[in-house]
N, C-alpha and C positions, 0 to 999 in steps of 0.2 A: 452394432451402429455406434453405441457411445464411444467404444474404444477406438474405431477409426478415426473419429474427430480429433482424438488426442495424439495419435501416433501417425506421423507422416508416412506416406506410402514411398516405397523404394523407387517406383516409376518416376515420382515427380523429382526425387532427388537426382536421379540420373540425367533428366532432361534439362535442369538448369543448375547454374553454378551461383545461385543467389547466396547472399549472406544472411544469416539470421541471428537472433539472440542478443543478449547484452554483450557477448564476446565478439560478436560480428563474424562467427565462424560459419563454415558450411554445414550442410547435414551430412553426417559422417556415419549413420546408422545406429547412432546413440538414441536413446528415448528422447522424444521431444513433446513439448506441451504447447497447446495453442492459447494465446491470450484472447479472450472474448472482447475485450475492450479495444486494443489497438490492432487486433488480427494480425499479430506476428507470432512466429514460432520461437521457442526457447528450448534450449537443451535442459533436461530435467536437472542435471547435476549443476548447471550454472545458476539456476534459480531455487536449488534445493527442494525439487519435487521428485518423489520417487514414482514409478509406475503405479504402485499400489495407492499412493496418495491421490494420484491423478484420477484414478477410477472412482473415487469418493467425492472428487470436486465437480460440481455440476457446472458452474461458470468460474473459470480461472482468469485471474488478473495478474499480470506481470508486475514485478517490483515498481517500475515507473507508474504504471497506471493505478497501482494501489496507492502510491504517494499522492497522486492526483485527486483521487476518489476519497481520500481520508481513511483508506485501510478497511473499508467495510467489507470486502471480499477476500480478506486474507485468510488463507486456509487455516493456519494456526499462528496467531499473533504471537511473536516471540516476547519473552519477558522484558528484555530491554526496550522494545518498541513501546510495550504498555507503560513502562516506568517513565519513559521519555515524554508520553502523552500526559502522564499524571503530573509531572514536573510543570509542564505547560500549564495545565489546569490550575496548580496551586498558584503559579505566577500570576495568572489572571485573577484568581480570588484575592491575592495580596493587592493588586492594582485596585480592585474594587473597594477593599477595605480602606485604602488610602483615600479614595474618593469620598467615601462615608465620613471619614474623619475630617477632611476639609469642609465638607457640608455642615458638620457639627459646629466647627469653628466659626464659620460664617454666621451660623445661627446665634452663636454665643456673641459675635460682634454686634449683630442687630439688637439683641437683648440690651446690651450696655448702651447703645445709642438711644433707646427709648427712654432710659432713665435720665 
């Protein structure tokens, strides 16, 4: 049952010439995986998912849906993705620090005014 959901049936491929995947190609007998978010089929090799990986994934999200959802369902987050996220976090932290500094400055100004 589980496998059927991830691998497209031959019959369906013959009866329609729909395009699928990020590559907008047809179903050509290659392994495909179904995105549970946008309900679109993707060629495993276009989205870097092997049939073995697909069997371990309960709910798969394609790269576009993963971006939208913030990467929660990524099968294995790549290192560069994690680093990108970390960079964003540190940038946010730096902004917060700047804000704190400004607040301190304002407090100092107020103290001067009192005297």
